[in-house]
C-alpha positions as semicolon CSV with decimal commas, in nm:
position;residue;x (nm);y (nm);z (nm)
1;X;-0,705;0,551;1,918
2;X;-0,937;0,311;1,755
3;X;-0,830;0,139;1,442
4;X;-1,003;-0,151;1,274
5;X;-1,007;-0,343;0,949
6;X;-1,331;-0,444;0,789
7;X;-1,456;-0,591;0,462
8;X;-1,778;-0,438;0,330
9;X;-2,016;-0,672;0,171
10;X;-2,228;-0,567;-0,116
11;X;-2,504;-0,808;-0,048
12;X;-2,458;-0,972;0,295
13;X;-2,245;-0,954;0,616
14;X;-2,108;-1,226;0,828
15;X;-1,936;-1,079;1,141
16;X;-1,613;-1,238;1,260
17;X;-1,362;-1,042;1,453
18;X;-1,453;-0,720;1,285
19;X;-1,406;-0,874;0,944
20;X;-1,696;-0,963;0,718
21;X;-1,712;-1,177;0,404
22;X;-1,786;-1,004;0,070
23;X;-1,898;-1,107;-0,273
24;X;-1,599;-1,133;-0,490
25;X;-1,559;-0,936;-0,818
26;X;-1,326;-1,013;-1,105
27;X;-1,032;-0,788;-1,183
28;X;-0,862;-0,823;-1,524
29;X;-0,674;-1,134;-1,387
30;X;-0,826;-1,258;-1,056
31;X;-1,111;-1,237;-0,821
32;X;-1,106;-0,971;-0,559
33;X;-1,290;-0,830;-0,257
34;X;-1,354;-0,478;-0,121
35;X;-1,199;-0,372;0,202
36;X;-1,261;-0,066;0,425
37;X;-0,965;0,049;0,643
38;X;-1,030;0,295;0,917
39;X;-0,715;0,508;0,957
40;X;-0,584;0,629;1,291
41;X;-0,750;0,925;1,469
42;X;-0,962;1,127;1,222
43;X;-0,802;1,068;0,888
44;X;-1,108;0,873;0,772
45;X;-1,161;0,553;0,567
46;X;-1,000;0,402;0,266
47;X;-1,195;0,160;0,058
48;X;-1,044;-0,045;-0,229
49;X;-1,054;-0,381;-0,393
50;X;-0,770;-0,634;-0,325
51;X;-0,710;-0,986;-0,448
52;X;-0,929;-1,247;-0,262
53;X;-0,599;-1,436;-0,193
54;X;-0,496;-1,152;0,050
55;X;-0,687;-1,320;0,330
56;X;-0,469;-1,205;0,623
57;X;-0,468;-0,844;0,746
58;X;-0,310;-0,670;1,047
59;X;-0,186;-0,330;1,168
60;X;0,091;-0,217;1,393
61;X;0,302;0,087;1,485
62;X;0,654;0,087;1,329
63;X;0,836;0,276;1,613
64;X;1,144;0,487;1,540
65;X;1,435;0,586;1,749
66;X;1,357;0,960;1,690
67;X;1,022;0,949;1,874
68;X;0,654;0,980;1,781
69;X;0,690;1,229;1,493
70;X;0,891;0,958;1,306
71;X;0,665;0,668;1,405
72;X;0,463;0,503;1,123
73;X;0,124;0,330;1,156
74;X;0,107;0,056;0,901
75;X;-0,185;-0,162;0,777
76;X;-0,091;-0,478;0,576
77;X;-0,281;-0,727;0,360
78;X;-0,122;-1,054;0,231
79;X;-0,189;-1,415;0,164
80;X;-0,186;-1,620;0,500
81;X;0,046;-1,868;0,339
82;X;0,336;-1,618;0,333
83;X;0,544;-1,518;0,640
84;X;0,431;-1,220;0,844
85;X;0,693;-0,944;0,903
86;X;0,637;-0,624;1,098
87;X;0,917;-0,374;1,059
88;X;1,016;-0,174;1,368
89;X;1,291;0,037;1,492
90;X;1,542;0,248;1,303
91;X;1,693;-0,065;1,142
92;X;1,522;-0,385;1,058
93;X;1,556;-0,699;0,844
94;X;1,330;-0,749;0,552
95;X;1,228;-1,093;0,441
96;X;1,456;-1,223;0,153
97;X;1,192;-1,408;-0,041
98;X;0,821;-1,487;-0,060
99;X;0,677;-1,135;-0,018
100;X;0,349;-1,045;-0,169
101;X;0,156;-0,777;0,017
102;X;-0,028;-0,446;0,012
103;X;0,062;-0,193;0,282
104;X;-0,085;0,149;0,375
105;X;0,134;0,372;0,601
106;X;0,127;0,717;0,746
107;X;0,290;0,911;1,030
108;X;0,177;0,836;1,386
109;X;0,161;1,215;1,440
110;X;-0,156;1,350;1,272
111;X;-0,141;1,720;1,163
112;X;-0,433;1,944;1,202
113;X;-0,657;1,958;0,891
114;X;-0,544;2,181;0,618
115;X;-0,582;2,202;0,242
116;X;-0,400;1,938;0,037
117;X;-0,117;2,053;-0,206
118;X;-0,212;2,198;-0,546
119;X;-0,104;2,023;-0,865
120;X;0,206;2,242;-0,902
121;X;0,347;2,174;-0,561
122;X;0,241;1,808;-0,589
123;X;0,442;1,774;-0,914
124;X;0,754;1,907;-0,739
125;X;0,699;1,657;-0,448
126;X;0,667;1,373;-0,707
127;X;0,999;1,467;-0,878
128;X;1,176;1,495;-0,541
129;X;1,031;1,156;-0,443
130;X;1,152;1,006;-0,770
131;X;1,505;1,141;-0,737
132;X;1,520;1,004;-0,386
133;X;1,424;0,653;-0,502
134;X;1,698;0,654;-0,769
135;X;1,956;0,677;-0,486
136;X;1,816;0,371;-0,306
137;X;1,952;0,029;-0,417
138;X;1,602;-0,120;-0,343
139;X;1,414;0,127;-0,566
140;X;1,662;0,265;-0,820
141;X;1,531;0,050;-1,098
142;X;1,227;0,264;-1,193
143;X;1,012;0,116;-1,476
144;X;0,767;0,411;-1,488
145;X;0,629;0,703;-1,296
146;X;0,337;0,934;-1,321
147;X;0,095;1,151;-1,140
148;X;-0,273;1,051;-1,153
149;X;-0,582;1,180;-1,000
150;X;-0,784;0,905;-0,815
151;X;-1,093;0,982;-0,620
152;X;-1,021;1,353;-0,653
153;X;-0,676;1,318;-0,489
154;X;-0,344;1,346;-0,667
155;X;-0,133;1,042;-0,643
156;X;0,244;1,010;-0,708
157;X;0,285;0,675;-0,860
158;X;0,628;0,490;-0,924
159;X;0,675;0,133;-1,041
160;X;0,990;-0,063;-0,971
161;X;1,065;-0,381;-1,174
162;X;1,396;-0,574;-1,180
163;X;1,535;-0,923;-1,191
164;X;1,832;-1,000;-0,970
165;X;2,023;-1,264;-1,178
166;X;2,260;-1,343;-0,889
167;X;1,959;-1,460;-0,672
168;X;1,727;-1,557;-0,960
169;X;1,470;-1,326;-0,784
170;X;1,199;-1,100;-0,917
171;X;1,137;-0,779;-0,731
172;X;0,831;-0,569;-0,824
173;X;0,679;-0,271;-0,646
174;X;0,418;-0,013;-0,699
175;X;0,477;0,283;-0,472
176;X;0,209;0,548;-0,453
177;X;0,169;0,848;-0,224
178;X;-0,103;1,106;-0,168
179;X;-0,226;1,349;0,093
180;X;-0,531;1,307;0,314
181;X;-0,613;1,625;0,505
182;X;-0,257;1,732;0,444
183;X;-0,109;1,413;0,599
184;X;0,103;1,203;0,372
185;X;-0,019;0,847;0,315
186;X;0,176;0,583;0,133
187;X;0,052;0,283;-0,057
188;X;0,284;-0,002;-0,141
189;X;0,214;-0,318;-0,355
190;X;0,517;-0,533;-0,322
191;X;0,632;-0,873;-0,462
192;X;0,958;-1,058;-0,408
193;X;0,981;-1,412;-0,549
194;X;1,186;-1,661;-0,732
195;X;0,884;-1,798;-0,901
196;X;0,743;-1,691;-1,237
197;X;0,388;-1,729;-1,349
198;X;0,116;-1,532;-1,508
199;X;0,006;-1,364;-1,195
200;X;0,361;-1,254;-1,116
201;X;0,396;-1,128;-1,470
202;X;0,089;-0,910;-1,431
203;X;0,163;-0,800;-1,077
204;X;0,219;-0,430;-1,157
205;X;-0,069;-0,423;-1,407
206;X;-0,297;-0,569;-1,151
207;X;-0,173;-0,338;-0,870
208;X;-0,242;-0,034;-1,078
209;X;-0,599;-0,168;-1,131
210;X;-0,646;-0,206;-0,750
211;X;-0,494;0,132;-0,671
212;X;-0,744;0,296;-0,911
213;X;-1,034;0,153;-0,708
214;X;-0,938;0,357;-0,396
215;X;-1,212;0,567;-0,248
216;X;-1,129;0,803;0,043
217;X;-1,402;0,926;0,287
218;X;-1,432;1,092;0,627
């Protein structure tokens, strides 16, 4: 299984450990770079813009106690100034503060290629996903939810936004899901911080902007 992370340059390439520098562009709030992520096996590539501050990327397998069908392959991007955390096992401990990252995840067990769900079935999946999140103390505070077509793929998009007054802590998440060759793929923009500034205030707005830059190819 070959997996690699690369940054595609619009005008020039500087090779360094399979990562190349790119010319930055400007999002509504900050400069960004385009990344290309080769997913496991034959799921293909995902290309999208992310903040230039996300200068560290890595991937790993999140192993599960129930075997390979439950294992998740994860690809994460974040600022190098923040702690690195790789979830593993049936239970794990999340960081309690200073999280800002973008993560792609999918099953380690790739299904044979089939057609993706139609809009009716996808809508039912979205509603089921939303109801499930309402039962989770980490995701129950849903700010908004929608289904949007991005690069000819339906995406279930749910935004979480709440302030924990007991910890003086802000938690913001954009959780998106789609199907690539009938395999579920999750996208998560996550922020957990005690700080408050303009970038943090616009985290969900910026995350939605970056999600909409996604291009999926073979």
